[in-house]
N, C-alpha and C positions, 0 to 999 in steps of 0.2 A: 283629184290631184294626179299629176303625171311625173314619172321618173325617167330620166334619160338613162340609157343602158350601157355605156361603157367606153373602153378604149376604142378610139376610132379616128377617122379622118374623112374629109370630103373627097370622094372618088370622082365626082362630077358636079359641076364643071371643073376644068383644070385648075388645080390649086398650086400655090407657091411651092417651088422646089429650091433646093440649095445648089449653088454653083460657085464660081470664082469670087463674085462680090460678097457672098455670104461667108466664104472662107476668109477673105480679107478682113471682114468686120468681126466675125465671131470666132474664128479659129478653126482649124482642121478637125479637132476632136469633137467640137459641138456639131458641126455640119455632118461629119461621118456618122455620129450617133443618130441624128435625125434621118439621114438617108438610109441607114440600116434598119431603123424602126420608125416609120412616120407616125406611130402612135406614142412615141416617147413623151414623157411628161415634162412640163416646163420646169418644175422645181429641181430636177436633176441636172439641168443644163448649167446653172451658175457654178456648180462644183467642178464641172469639166472646164469651164471658162477660167476658173481660178488657178488651174494648174500652171506651174511655172513654164514659160515658153509656149503657152497655148496659142498665142496669136490673137487673143481676145481683146477687142477695143470697145469698152462699154458705151462710149459716146456714139459709135457707129452701129453697134450690133442691136441693142434693145431686145433682149431675150423675151421680154413680156409683150412684144408685138409680133405676132406670126412666128414665134420661137426664134426670132432674129433673122429669119430668111429674108433676103433683100429683094426689093423690087427690081433692081438692075438685072437679076438672074431670071426674071420672069416677064420681061417686056413682050415677048412673043405670045404670052398666055392671057393678055388682057381681054376680058369679056366686055362687050358693048351692049348696054341695056337702055331702055326707054323708061321714063317715069310711068309708074303703074304697071309695068311689065311683070308677068309671073315668071319666076325662074325656078326650074326644077333643080333640087339639090339631092344628091345621093350620098349617103354616108356608109362607109365600110366599117362595121363593128368587128373588132377582133377579140375582145375580152368583155363580154357584157356583164356589167354589175351596176349597182345603185349609184346614182349621182344626179346632178341637174345640169341642164344645158340651155344654150340659146344660140340663135343666129342673128347677128346684128351688122349694121353698117358701121364701120369704124373709120374715123378720120385718122389717117396714118401720121400726120404731123403732130397732132395733139394726143394721139393714142387714146381717144375717147370715143365711146359709142355716140352715134348721131341719132338723136331721138330715142325711141324705145326699141327693144329687141323686136325683130320681125316675127320671130316665133320663139317660144321657150317651153321647157319642160321642167316640172318640179318633182312631185312624188306620184307614183303610179307606174303603169307600163303602157305607154302609147304605142299603137300599132303603126303610126305614121312617122316615126322618127328616123327612118333610114331612107325614105324616098318621099319627099314632100316638096311643096312649092312655097316660095316666099314672094312677096310682092315688093318691087322696088318702090320706095316712097316717092310720092309726087311732089314733095316739098323740099327737095334737096337743093333747089336753085342751081348754082354752078359749083357747089362744094365738091362734087365728084366728077366734074367735067374733064379734068386732066388725069391722064394715066398716072397711077402711083399715089393719088391723093386719098383714095378710099379703098377699103377691102370689105368683102362679105366675110365675116369671121364666124366660124363654128367654134364655140367654146364649151367645154364640158368639164365639170368639176366632180371628181370621184369622192363622194362623202366618206366612204370607208377608208380609202388610202390617203385622203386629203391631198390629192394631186390634181392638177389641171392639165388639160389637153386642148390644143387648138389647131385649126387649119384656116388658112386665108385664101380667098379668091380675089385677084385684082380685077377691077372693073372700072368702067367709066359709064356715066349716064348723061345723056344730052341735057343741057341746061333746061330747067323747068321754070315756069313763071310763078 
């Protein structure tokens, strides 16, 4: 069994960042917190969003998808992949401790994992969790052909602190048959 190791984020390929669209949807305090610490846990963000005058708009923000960071701020960072392509993922761990993790393709409209996780860690200590490859599924059809429709999401749940962390990479994949 394997255990994921900690607070972290995808350092490569380019992950979603906050900007004006994220501030308009989620509020300045949420985005400033994420920008100050890109390993901030998702469970702390609703409390910031609930503050009076925060500028938070639940219908537009969706804190539980990419911590609310908006595609509109990341149009220039869209990765282009082919079905079956291996993609190298690098994770920057800042506070290693016990938890579980996965990397999955997520349909952003439905906020649901497409298929099964591409890689996952449960209990143990894998040596390959900070620099590893995932394979883009060959059966996505045209689901991820449009920019903003899908993300590669690194999701980690700290079992001790009971907090979740995530990072998203916007990508497109050419339609497969």
